[in-house]
N, C-alpha and C positions, 0 to 999 in steps of 0.2 A: 497544528491547526493554522488557520489564516487570521490575521488581524483584521480589524474593521476597515481600515483605510484601503483605498484602491489606487493603483498607478493610473488607471483611466476608468471610464465608466463601466467597462466590461472586464476589468482585471482585478484579480484578488491579490491582496497584499501578502507580505511574507508572514509566516507563522510566528506568533508571539504568544506563548502560554502564560497564564496568570501564575504568580509564584506559588499559590496553593496547589496547583496541579503540576508543577514542574517535577522532574525526576529527583528523587532523593539521592543522597550520596551513595547509598547502598545500591540503588537501581543503576546509577551511572557506572559504578564499579563492576557490577555484574555484566552489563552490556559491553563494557570495555574488555573484560576478561573473555567474553564470548568472541569478540572480534580478534583478540590476540591469540585465541586458541581455536584454530579451524577444526571442524568436525572429524577430519580424517588424520590418521597417523602419517608420518613421512614415508614409511615403508609400505608399499602397496604391492601385494603379490597375488591377489585374487584374479580370476579370469576376467578378460575384457568382454563386455557386453556391447553389442551394436544396438543403437536406438534409431529407429526410423521415424522421423518427426514431421508432422504437417501433411496437408493435402497435396502439396507439391513437395515431396519428401526431401528432407535434408538428413544426412547421416551424422550421428554423434557416436562417440565411443566412451565408455566409462568402466571403471573397475566395479565388479559385483559387490564388494564390501562397501564401496562408497554409496552405490545406489541403495543398498540395504539399510542405510541410515534413515531412509524414508519408508514408513509402513506401507505406502502404496506400492513401492517397488519390491518390497519384501514379498508382498502378495502376488504382484505381477510376475515375478520370476518363477512362481510356482503355478501360475494360472494360465488363462486362455490367451493372454497377450504375448506369452513367451514361446518362441520357437526353439526348443532345447537343442535340436540338432545343429542349428546355425548360431545359437546364442544371440538371438535377436528379440527386441521388444518393439512392437509397433504402437506408435502414439499418433494416429492420424488427426486427432482433434486438437492437438497441442500446437501452439505457435512457436516456431523455432527460435525466434528472438527471445522470448520469455523463457523457453527451456534452457537456452544458453545461460541465462541468469541463475536458474535453478542449479545447473551443474557447477557453475562457478562458486555458488554458495556452498555446495556440498564438499567441494575440494578446498576452498579457501576461507570459508566462514563469512563471506560477504560477496557482493556483486557490484560491478562498476556502475557509477562512481562509489568508491568505498566511503563508509561513514567513519570520520576521524574525530578523535577527541582532542580539542584544543585546551591544553592544560593551563595556559595563561588566562584564557577567558572562562575556563571551567564550563565549556559547552561543546556540543557536537556540531560538526560542519561536514559538508560533502567535499570529497576530493575534486580538485579542478574547478571549484566554484568561486574562485577569486575574481573572475571576470565580471565586473560590476555592470557592464553594458548588456549582459545577458539577462533578460527578464524572467527566464525560467528557473533561476536559482541554482543552476548546475554548471556555471561556467560555459565551457564549450560543449557540454553534454546535453543531448535532447532529453527533456523531461516527459515526453509523450511517445507513444507507439501507435502504429496502425494495427488494429485487430480486425480480421475479416468478420463481417457481419455486425460490427458494433456501430456502424453508421458514421464513423469518423475516428479521430485520434482519441486516445485515452491516456490518463496518467499512468506512466509505466509502473510506479510503485503499487498502484491499486491492482493492476493485472498480476504483478508478482505476488502480492498478498493473496489474491484469489487462487493462484496456482499453488502457493504454499498450503492453502487450506485443503486443496485436493490431495496433495502429497503428504499431508500430516506433519508439516514442518512448522511447529509453533514458534520456534525462535526466529525463523525467517519471516513469519508474519509480523512479529514485534519489530524486527529490523526494517521491513518495508514500510510499516506505519510510521516509524520514527523518521525515516528518510522523507516520507511524504509531508511530514510536519515542517520540513525545512524548505518547502516549495514557496515560490512567489511568482507573481505576474501571470497566473494561469487564467485564461479566459473563462467566462461563465459557461459557455456551451461545453467546453471540455470538462468542467467540474460537474455539470449536470449529467453529461453522458457517462462520465466515470462513476458517478453515484448510482445511476441506473445499472451499470455493469456490476458494481459491487453488490447491489441487492439481488441481482440475478445469479450471482456466482458465490454467494455465501449463505450459510444456513440461517434460519430465523433466530437462532440462538446467538449469532454473532453480536458482540457488544462493543467492539472496538472500531472497525472500519466504518460501519454504518453510523455509529455515534459521531465519528469524525466528520462525516458529511453533514449530518443534521446540525451539529454545533456550528459548522462553517456557514451554513445557509442562514441560521438564526443571527449570528453575529454580523453578517454582511447583508442583512435583510433589506436595507435601503437600496442596494444595487440590484438584488435579485427580484424585488417586487416590481421594478420598472423594466425588467428584462423580458422581451418577447419569448425567448427560449424557455424561461421559467413558466410562462403562461401555457405554452404548448405542452411542456412536460406534465403540468398539472391536469390539462385536459385529457392527456393520454392515461393518466392515473397510475396506480400502483401502490403497494403497501407502504412505500417510503413516505407517502404524503400523510398517511394516518400517523406514522411514527413522528413525522415532522410536526403534526398538530399536537400530539402529546408532549413532545419536547418543548414546543413553544408555550404550551400551557404551564409546564413546569417552570419555564423561564420566567413567565409573568408571575407565577406564585412566589418564586424566589424574590423578585423585585418587590412585590407587595409585602412579603415577610420582613424584608430589610426596612422598608418604609415604616411598617408598624412597630418594629423594634426601636426605631429612632423617635417616633412620636406615637405611642400606643393609642389606638382608637377602639371604642366599643361599638360593635355592630349589632 
């Protein structure tokens, strides 16, 4: 998540989670074990599948057993997307840059920049993110990507999360969300555009990525309420604003409960 302070009037600060919501030692150990143990074995002997990705096609190649780690590809290799004679899978609606991240995760258990555990600080950080002059929280690595039809740049980890949702890769969803929580210096328009994309590309049952954006907006409400982009988004509408209303009501209720516990009142 993002903390309340901002580098400028339209930039979100770096994520700082309250201690009560921080990863437990068990969760940290599990995530670290997942990063240390890629999904695939070192020995790969299955057939090579050609993947034709994007409207302006880019060609990828991957082992069949690697792709089969995804329920989507397990079905696709038996269904209409698969040209068995040529061992090809067509993915015309996928973004090649994001698909490259998916393949990297399937082979290596992570995608660049990798999530690293700093034992000295007992916290996670992103590879190559030591450049303090970079406001994106990723060192020399871009934190956003251009997605056709999205109206502008989006947070890369949000797009990866949504792709992981399509491909049935729950561990990748957790990884992408954890990486996004390490972001800083993201402009309001990118945050709102990414939130809209998240709502359009996740099911209503999603309780992680959507909640991430709702909590961010609530905590940084002083900046969002004076932002013209926020006003335009609200005028456009969408289910996220009802969710935001409910989340803000819950937030107010929590504050009232805390106040009542400190100095009980009879209503």
